[in-house]
C-alpha positions in Angstrom: 139.1 62.0 26.0 136.1 59.7 26.4 133.2 61.8 27.5 131.0 58.8 28.3 131.4 57.0 31.6 129.9 54.0 30.0 130.5 53.7 26.2 127.2 51.8 25.8 125.4 55.0 26.8 125.8 56.5 23.3 122.3 56.6 21.7 122.0 57.0 17.9 118.7 57.6 16.2 118.3 57.1 12.5 115.2 58.3 10.6 114.5 57.8 6.9 112.4 60.9 6.7 111.2 60.8 3.1 111.3 64.6 2.8 111.5 66.2 6.2 110.0 69.6 5.4 106.5 68.7 6.4 107.5 66.4 9.3 109.8 68.7 11.4 107.3 69.0 14.3 106.9 65.2 14.6 110.6 64.8 14.4 111.1 67.4 17.2 108.7 65.6 19.4 110.4 62.2 18.8 113.8 63.6 19.5 112.7 65.3 22.7 111.2 62.0 23.9 114.1 59.7 23.0 116.9 62.2 23.5 119.5 60.6 21.2 123.1 61.8 21.4 123.3 61.6 17.6 120.5 62.0 15.1 120.9 60.8 11.5 118.4 61.8 8.9 118.4 60.2 5.5 116.3 61.1 2.4 115.6 64.5 4.0 115.0 66.0 0.5 116.3 69.5 1.3 118.7 71.7 -0.6 121.9 72.9 1.2 120.6 76.2 2.4 117.4 74.5 3.6 119.1 71.8 5.7 121.6 74.4 7.1 118.5 76.4 8.3 116.6 73.4 9.7 116.8 73.6 13.5 116.4 70.6 15.7 116.1 72.0 19.3 119.1 71.0 21.4 121.1 69.7 18.4 123.8 71.0 16.1 124.0 70.1 12.4 127.5 68.6 12.2 127.6 67.1 8.7 125.3 66.8 5.7 125.0 65.9 2.0 122.3 67.4 -0.2 121.4 66.7 -3.8 121.8 69.4 -6.4 120.5 67.7 -9.5 117.8 65.3 -8.3 114.9 65.5 -5.9 114.7 63.9 -2.5 117.7 62.1 -1.1 120.4 63.5 1.2 121.8 62.8 4.6 122.3 64.9 7.7 124.0 64.2 11.0 122.9 66.2 14.1 124.7 65.9 17.4 123.5 66.8 20.9 124.8 70.4 21.7 126.7 68.9 24.6 128.7 66.7 22.3 129.3 69.2 19.5 132.8 70.2 20.6 133.7 66.5 21.0 132.9 65.7 17.4 134.4 66.5 14.0 133.1 66.3 10.5 135.1 64.1 8.1 135.0 65.4 4.6 133.7 62.7 2.2 132.0 64.8 -0.4 134.6 63.8 -3.0 133.3 60.2 -2.8 129.6 61.1 -3.0 127.5 60.7 -6.1 123.8 61.6 -6.2 121.6 58.5 -6.0 124.7 56.1 -6.0 126.4 57.2 -2.7 125.1 59.9 -0.5 127.1 60.2 2.7 128.1 62.4 5.7 130.5 61.3 8.4 131.6 62.4 11.8 134.1 61.2 14.4 
């Protein structure tokens, strides 16, 4: 089922955050202003437990990759809470390698 009346209405925002921990308030402000349907964060620099506890108001963390051996890096995909039940994480961790290929995927 297509939940969009107009497929061009899907808004995706990508931010290379270069470690998000000290920028979360700025990101919250940007997201509330732009209101993307999907938010993709790269180089968030957080460990798994940290990204899983990073709340973006109005969004649900749908997929992520975090480094375990190196600093920085990582990717996270947040979806608007209204879209959460219409999206699904695709498991790609078996293809990921720190520094070489860091990915998260949803459909």
